[in-house]
C-alpha positions as a printed Julia matrix, in Angstrom:
75×3 Matrix{Float64}:
  -0.15    9.16    8.74
   2.1     6.4     9.85
   5.59    7.32   10.93
   7.79    5.9     8.47
   9.51    3.57   10.99
   6.24    1.9    11.06
   6.16    1.09    7.47
   8.02   -2.13    6.38
   8.68   -4.17    3.39
   5.68   -6.54    2.82
   3.09   -3.99    4.23
  -0.56   -4.22    2.26
  -2.46   -1.11    1.95
  -5.6    -0.55   -0.06
  -8.84    2.41   -0.01
 -10.91    1.39    2.87
 -13.98    2.1     0.49
 -13.25   -0.58   -1.84
 -11.33   -3.13    0.07
 -14.38   -5.01    1.25
 -16.33   -4.92   -1.44
 -17.19   -8.28   -3.36
 -14.61   -7.13   -6.4
 -12.16   -5.47   -3.94
 -10.14   -2.38   -5.42
  -6.22   -2.38   -6.01
  -4.05   -3.36   -2.98
  -0.73   -1.69   -2.75
   2.1    -3.87   -1.54
   5.23   -1.83   -0.14
   8.25   -3.05   -2.08
  11.27   -0.95   -0.83
  11.55    1.85    2.15
  13.77    4.58    2.15
  13.83    5.99    5.55
  16.64    8.56    5.09
  14.44   10.15    2.19
  11.25    9.3     3.55
  10.02    7.58    0.28
   7.93    4.52    0.23
   8.1     2.13   -3.01
   4.61    0.38   -3.61
   3.55   -2.02   -6.51
  -0.22   -1.91   -7.15
  -2.12   -5.27   -7.46
  -5.69   -5.92   -8.54
  -7.45   -6.98   -5.67
  -9.57   -9.8    -7.54
  -6.64  -11.53   -9.27
  -3.51  -10.29   -7.08
  -1.58   -9.6   -10.4
   0.77   -6.67  -10.61
  -0.63   -3.48  -12.15
   1.76   -1.54  -13.91
   5.18   -0.69  -12.37
   6.26    0.31   -8.66
   6.19    3.73   -7.69
   7.23    6.1    -5.16
   5.51    7.6    -2.56
   6.01   10.33    0.27
   5.31    8.36    3.86
   2.81   11.09    4.32
   0.5    10.22    1.53
  -2.8     9.47    2.61
  -2.44    6.07    1.54
   0.04    4.93    4.56
  -2.83    5.57    7.38
  -4.07    2.93    9.56
  -7.57    3.21    7.75
  -5.88    2.02    4.63
  -3.75   -0.84    5.93
  -4.84   -3.88    4.64
  -4.7    -7.43    6.08
  -5.56  -10.61    3.85
  -8.19  -12.99    5.27
């Protein structure tokens, strides 16, 4: 898992199993980082249209989503 200090607002994460498919899976954008609580607020976007899905939600930085394998870079 990435340390909280390496997670920044605007970072993108996606499940590596679905990120490279023709119709991409969900992509998660970091909206806020609360360093003192070690919590990250993320918003889910559809991979194909990049439209928000649902509302933002909070996750601990120890969640598997916040690993280098899940880091997503738009090309």
